[in-house]
C-alpha positions in Angstrom: -27.0 -23.2 0.9 -23.3 -23.2 0.2 -21.2 -25.5 2.4 -17.5 -26.2 2.6 -16.7 -23.4 0.2 -13.3 -21.8 0.6 -13.2 -18.1 0.4 -9.9 -16.9 -0.9 -8.2 -13.8 0.3 -5.1 -12.2 -1.2 -2.1 -12.5 1.1 -0.9 -9.4 2.9 1.8 -7.2 1.3 4.6 -8.8 3.3 3.7 -12.2 2.0 3.6 -10.8 -1.6 7.0 -9.1 -1.0 8.4 -12.4 0.2 7.1 -14.3 -2.9 8.5 -11.6 -5.2 11.9 -11.7 -3.5 12.0 -15.5 -4.0 11.3 -15.1 -7.7 7.6 -16.2 -7.8 6.6 -13.5 -10.3 5.7 -9.9 -9.7 3.5 -8.0 -7.2 1.9 -4.6 -6.8 3.4 -3.3 -3.6 3.8 0.1 -1.9 7.1 1.7 -2.6 7.9 2.4 1.1 7.5 -1.3 1.8 9.9 -2.4 -1.0 12.4 0.3 0.0 12.4 -0.9 3.7 12.2 -4.6 3.3 13.1 -5.4 -0.3 16.9 -5.5 0.3 17.5 -4.1 -3.2 16.2 -7.4 -4.7 13.3 -5.9 -6.6 13.0 -3.7 -9.6 10.1 -1.3 -10.3 8.5 -2.0 -13.7 7.6 0.8 -16.0 3.9 0.0 -16.6 1.5 2.4 -18.3 -1.0 3.8 -15.8 1.2 3.3 -12.8 1.6 4.6 -10.3 -2.1 5.0 -9.9 -3.3 8.4 -8.7 -6.5 8.7 -6.6 -8.4 11.5 -5.0 -8.5 11.4 -1.2 -10.6 13.3 1.3 -9.7 13.6 4.9 -12.4 14.3 7.4 -12.1 14.5 11.2 -13.9 16.1 14.2 -12.9 19.6 15.1 -13.1 18.9 18.8 -11.0 15.7 18.7 -7.3 15.9 17.9 -5.9 13.5 15.3 -3.7 10.7 16.5 -0.2 10.1 15.2 -1.4 8.3 12.1 -3.9 11.0 11.2 -1.3 13.8 11.8 1.2 11.9 9.5 -1.5 11.5 6.8 -2.3 15.2 6.9 1.4 16.1 6.7 1.9 13.8 3.7 -1.2 15.2 1.9 0.0 18.7 2.4 3.2 17.9 0.4 1.0 17.6 -2.7 -1.0 20.7 -2.2 -1.3 22.5 -5.6 
């Protein structure tokens, strides 16, 4: 049995943003977060393979309306409709 083992978790995006703004290296962060809280102090790096694209499926119940976050998500996904 393992005892007294620390389980590490990555800090949240705001903590990573704060570290990057203070010059502690780089971080992979959502653009909207950097635009809102980065105060112009960060530069996006041109890295091959970024930004990453991923397939997303959205499923919900027909008889239950989506809440504000779900409605926003559908609206955003429809912007990329082929």
